[in-house]
NUTOR-405685 format. One record per residue: residue number from 1; residue in three letters; x, y, z of N, C-alpha, C in turn. Coordinates in Angstrom, 1 decimal. Example, Ala and Ser with C-alpha at 12.3 -4.5 7.8 and 13.67 -1.06 7.14 Angstrom:
2
NODE    n  res   neast  nnorth     nup  caeast  canorth    caup   ceast  cnorth     cup
NODE    1  Ala    13.2    -5.7     7.8    12.3     -4.5     7.8    13.2    -3.3     7.8
NODE    2  Ser    12.8    -2.2     7.1    13.7     -1.1     7.1    12.9     0.0     7.9
//
This chain:
117
NODE    n  res   neast  nnorth     nup  caeast  canorth    caup   ceast  cnorth     cup
NODE    1  Met   254.0    63.7    60.5   253.5     62.5    60.7   253.3    61.8    61.1
NODE    2  Thr   252.9    61.1    62.0   252.2     60.3    63.1   251.7    58.8    62.5
NODE    3  Trp   252.1    57.8    62.9   251.2     56.4    62.9   251.3    55.7    64.2
NODE    4  Leu   250.2    55.1    64.7   249.6     54.6    66.3   250.1    53.6    65.5
NODE    5  Leu   250.5    52.7    66.2   251.0     51.0    66.4   250.4    50.6    67.4
NODE    6  Pro   249.2    50.9    68.0   248.8     50.2    68.8   249.0    48.9    69.7
NODE    7  Asp   249.2    47.7    69.1   249.6     46.5    69.4   250.9    46.2    69.7
NODE    8  Leu   251.4    47.5    69.3   253.2     47.3    70.2   253.2    48.2    70.8
NODE    9  Ser   252.9    48.8    71.7   251.9     49.8    72.6   253.0    51.3    71.6
NODE   10  Leu   253.2    51.5    70.8   254.1     52.5    69.9   254.0    54.0    69.0
NODE   11  Arg   254.0    55.0    69.2   253.9     55.9    68.3   255.1    56.6    67.5
NODE   12  Leu   255.0    56.0    66.1   255.9     56.5    65.4   255.9    57.9    65.0
NODE   13  Thr   256.3    58.5    64.3   256.5     59.8    64.3   257.9    60.4    63.0
NODE   14  His   257.5    60.9    62.5   258.7     62.0    61.6   258.1    63.0    61.4
NODE   15  Tyr   259.2    64.1    61.6   258.6     65.4    61.8   260.1    65.6    60.7
NODE   16  Arg   259.3    66.6    59.6   259.8     67.1    58.3   260.7    68.2    58.9
NODE   17  Pro   261.4    68.9    58.1   262.3     70.1    58.9   261.6    71.1    57.6
NODE   18  Arg   261.4    72.2    58.7   260.7     73.5    57.8   261.8    73.6    56.5
NODE   19  Ser   262.8    74.0    56.4   263.6     73.9    55.7   264.4    73.1    54.4
NODE   20  Arg   264.3    73.5    53.2   264.4     72.1    52.0   265.9    72.0    52.7
NODE   21  His   266.8    72.5    53.1   267.8     72.5    53.4   268.8    72.3    54.2
NODE   22  Ala   267.1    72.2    55.2   267.6     71.4    56.6   268.0    69.7    57.5
NODE   23  Arg   268.6    69.4    58.1   268.4     68.1    57.6   267.5    67.4    58.3
NODE   24  Thr   267.2    65.6    57.7   266.0     65.3    58.2   265.7    64.4    59.8
NODE   25  Ala   265.1    64.6    60.6   265.4     64.3    62.1   265.3    62.6    62.0
NODE   26  Pro   266.0    62.1    62.2   265.6     60.7    62.3   263.8    60.7    63.3
NODE   27  Ser   263.5    59.4    62.9   262.1     58.7    63.3   262.5    58.4    64.2
NODE   28  Val   261.2    58.7    64.9   261.2     58.3    66.8   260.0    57.0    66.7
NODE   29  Leu   260.1    56.3    68.1   259.4     55.6    68.2   258.5    55.4    70.2
NODE   30  Thr   257.9    56.2    70.2   257.8     56.3    71.7   256.9    55.8    72.4
NODE   31  Ala   257.3    54.8    73.4   256.5     54.4    74.2   255.0    54.6    74.6
NODE   32  Val   253.7    54.1    74.6   252.8     54.8    75.0   251.3    53.7    75.1
NODE   33  Arg   250.8    54.6    76.0   249.5     53.7    76.5   248.7    54.1    76.1
NODE   34  Val   247.9    53.0    75.5   246.9     52.8    74.4   245.3    52.3    75.0
NODE   35  Gln   244.5    53.4    74.9   242.9     53.6    75.8   242.4    53.5    74.2
NODE   36  Arg   241.4    52.1    74.1   240.4     52.2    72.9   239.5    51.9    74.1
NODE   37  Asp   237.8    52.8    73.4   236.3     52.8    73.4   236.1    52.4    72.0
NODE   38  Thr   234.8    52.9    72.1   233.2     52.8    71.6   234.2    54.0    69.8
NODE   39  Arg   234.3    55.3    70.5   234.5     56.5    68.9   236.1    56.6    69.4
NODE   40  Ala   236.8    56.3    70.2   237.6     57.3    70.1   238.7    56.2    71.1
NODE   41  Trp   240.2    56.6    70.5   241.3     56.0    71.3   242.6    57.1    71.4
NODE   42  Arg   242.4    56.9    73.1   243.6     57.3    73.9   244.8    57.2    73.6
NODE   43  Thr   245.5    57.8    73.8   247.4     57.5    74.1   248.0    58.2    75.7
NODE   44  Thr   248.4    57.6    76.2   249.8     58.4    77.2   251.2    58.1    77.1
NODE   45  Asp   251.4    58.9    76.9   253.2     58.8    76.3   254.0    58.9    77.7
NODE   46  Leu   254.4    58.1    77.0   255.3     56.9    78.7   256.4    57.6    78.9
NODE   47  Leu   256.7    59.0    77.7   258.2     59.3    78.1   259.8    58.9    77.8
NODE   48  Leu   259.3    57.9    77.2   260.7     57.3    76.8   260.7    56.7    75.3
NODE   49  Gly   261.2    56.3    74.6   261.2     56.2    73.1   262.7    56.0    72.4
NODE   50  Leu   262.6    55.6    71.1   263.8     55.4    70.6   264.3    56.3    69.3
NODE   51  Ala   265.5    56.7    68.6   265.0     57.7    67.2   266.1    56.5    67.3
NODE   52  Val   265.5    56.5    65.5   266.0     55.8    64.4   266.7    56.6    63.1
NODE   53  Pro   267.6    56.9    63.4   267.4     57.7    62.1   268.1    57.2    61.2
NODE   54  Gly   268.0    55.8    60.7   268.4     55.0    59.3   269.7    55.2    59.0
NODE   55  Gly   269.9    54.1    58.7   271.9     53.8    57.9   272.2    53.9    59.6
NODE   56  Thr   271.5    53.8    60.7   272.8     54.3    61.8   272.5    53.0    62.9
NODE   57  Thr   272.9    53.0    64.0   272.1     52.8    65.3   271.0    53.2    65.6
NODE   58  Ala   269.9    53.0    66.5   269.1     53.4    66.7   269.3    53.8    68.6
NODE   59  Arg   268.7    54.7    69.2   269.3     55.6    69.8   268.1    55.2    71.4
NODE   60  Ile   268.7    54.9    72.6   267.2     55.0    73.6   267.4    56.9    73.9
NODE   61  Val   266.2    57.6    73.3   266.2     59.1    74.1   264.4    58.6    75.3
NODE   62  Arg   264.5    60.5    75.3   263.9     61.0    76.5   264.6    59.9    77.9
NODE   63  Ser   265.5    59.3    78.4   265.8     59.1    79.2   265.5    59.6    80.2
NODE   64  Glu   266.2    60.9    80.3   266.3     61.9    82.1   265.0    62.1    82.0
NODE   65  Glu   263.7    62.5    80.8   262.7     62.7    81.1   262.0    61.7    82.0
NODE   66  Phe   262.3    60.5    81.4   261.6     59.8    81.9   262.1    59.1    83.6
NODE   67  Ala   263.4    59.2    83.5   263.7     58.7    85.2   262.7    59.8    85.9
NODE   68  Ala   262.8    60.9    85.5   262.7     62.0    86.6   261.1    61.9    86.8
NODE   69  Ala   260.2    61.5    85.8   258.7     61.1    85.9   259.0    60.3    87.0
NODE   70  Val   259.9    59.3    86.5   259.8     57.7    87.6   260.0    58.6    89.4
NODE   71  Ala   261.1    58.9    89.6   261.5     59.5    90.7   260.1    60.4    91.6
NODE   72  Gly   259.9    60.7    90.5   258.3     62.2    90.6   257.1    61.5    91.3
NODE   73  Gln   257.6    60.5    90.5   256.5     59.4    90.8   254.9    60.6    90.1
NODE   74  Val   255.5    60.9    89.0   254.2     61.0    87.6   253.8    60.1    87.1
NODE   75  Leu   254.9    59.6    86.6   254.3     58.0    86.1   254.2    56.9    86.7
NODE   76  Arg   253.4    56.3    86.8   252.5     54.9    87.3   254.3    53.7    87.3
NODE   77  Ser   254.2    53.1    88.1   255.2     51.8    88.2   254.5    51.2    86.9
NODE   78  Ala   253.2    51.0    86.8   253.3     50.0    85.7   253.3    51.0    84.9
NODE   79  Asp   253.3    51.5    84.2   254.0     52.3    82.8   254.7    52.0    83.0
NODE   80  Ala   255.8    52.9    83.6   257.1     52.8    83.8   257.5    51.6    83.2
NODE   81  Asp   257.1    50.2    84.2   257.4     48.8    83.7   257.2    48.2    82.3
NODE   82  Leu   255.7    49.1    81.6   255.8     48.9    80.1   256.4    49.3    79.1
NODE   83  Ala   256.9    51.2    79.3   257.7     51.9    78.4   258.9    50.7    78.4
NODE   84  Leu   259.6    50.5    79.7   260.8     49.8    79.4   260.7    48.5    78.9
NODE   85  Arg   259.9    47.9    79.1   259.4     46.4    78.0   259.4    46.4    76.6
NODE   86  Val   258.5    47.7    76.0   258.7     48.3    74.8   259.7    48.6    74.4
NODE   87  Val   260.2    49.7    74.7   261.2     50.3    74.1   262.7    49.1    74.0
NODE   88  His   262.3    48.6    74.7   264.1     47.4    75.0   263.9    46.3    74.2
NODE   89  Arg   262.0    46.3    74.1   261.6     45.4    72.8   261.8    45.6    71.7
NODE   90  Thr   261.8    46.3    71.9   261.6     47.2    69.9   263.5    47.4    69.6
NODE   91  Leu   264.0    47.7    70.5   265.5     48.1    70.1   265.7    46.6    69.6
NODE   92  Glu   265.4    45.6    70.2   266.1     44.3    69.8   265.8    43.5    68.7
NODE   93  Glu   264.3    44.1    68.4   264.1     43.8    67.0   264.4    44.5    65.4
NODE   94  Ile   264.7    46.1    66.7   264.5     47.2    64.8   266.8    46.5    64.9
NODE   95  Ser   267.5    45.9    65.9   268.5     45.8    65.5   268.4    44.3    64.9
NODE   96  Arg   267.4    43.7    65.2   267.6     42.4    64.8   267.3    42.6    62.6
NODE   97  His   267.3    43.7    62.6   266.9     44.0    60.8   267.7    45.1    60.4
NODE   98  Arg   269.1    45.0    61.7   269.9     46.1    60.8   269.8    47.6    61.0
NODE   99  His   268.5    47.9    62.0   268.2     49.2    62.0   267.9    49.6    61.6
NODE  100  Asp   267.1    49.1    60.4   266.4     49.4    59.4   264.6    49.5    59.3
NODE  101  Leu   264.0    50.5    59.6   263.1     51.0    60.3   261.8    50.4    59.2
NODE  102  Gly   261.6    50.3    58.3   260.8     49.7    56.7   261.5    48.2    57.2
NODE  103  Ala   262.2    47.5    56.9   262.9     46.3    57.5   262.0    46.1    58.6
NODE  104  Trp   261.9    46.9    59.7   261.3     46.3    60.9   259.6    46.6    61.0
NODE  105  Leu   259.4    47.6    59.8   257.9     47.6    60.0   257.1    46.1    59.0
NODE  106  Thr   257.7    46.0    58.0   257.4     44.6    56.8   257.8    43.7    57.8
NODE  107  Ser   258.9    43.6    58.6   257.9     41.8    59.3   256.8    42.4    60.0
NODE  108  Arg   256.3    43.6    60.5   255.3     43.5    61.6   253.9    43.4    60.6
NODE  109  Gly   253.9    43.4    59.3   252.9     43.3    58.1   252.2    44.9    58.5
NODE  110  Val   253.8    45.3    57.9   253.3     47.5    57.7   253.6    47.2    56.9
NODE  111  Tyr   253.2    47.3    55.5   253.8     47.3    54.3   253.8    48.4    53.0
NODE  112  Glu   253.3    50.3    54.2   253.3     51.1    53.7   254.8    51.9    54.2
NODE  113  Ile   255.3    52.3    53.3   256.5     53.4    53.2   256.3    54.6    54.2
NODE  114  Trp   257.7    54.1    54.9   258.0     55.0    56.1   259.0    56.0    55.7
NODE  115  Pro   259.7    57.3    56.0   258.2     58.4    56.2   257.7    58.0    54.9
NODE  116  Pro   256.0    58.1    55.2   255.0     58.9    54.0   255.6    59.7    53.4
NODE  117  Leu   255.6    59.9    51.7   255.7     61.0    50.6   254.4    62.2    51.5
//
């Protein structure tokens, strides 16, 4: 399940386990660049994100992949700056909500239950 939060430059993803007995994976907030035109929305994955397991501290993920893309100039410097700003701002905001993704979404005006049933 994936939601796009374009005003925040974030994509929120929750992976459902294949087995009923498997542990649930954390929700992941990924920094994205969003481009809109009249008929479509396009996102560019900026290779940096936050894993929010629920009940424990959120953590930055994919930092090695992000660093390699920056070092290899695969990721433009403007996109790298955007990714860092978005991830650090979001981590700070989620920390203020005691790492409760639902409370953070509510503070941002999203009243749907996450993850959706």
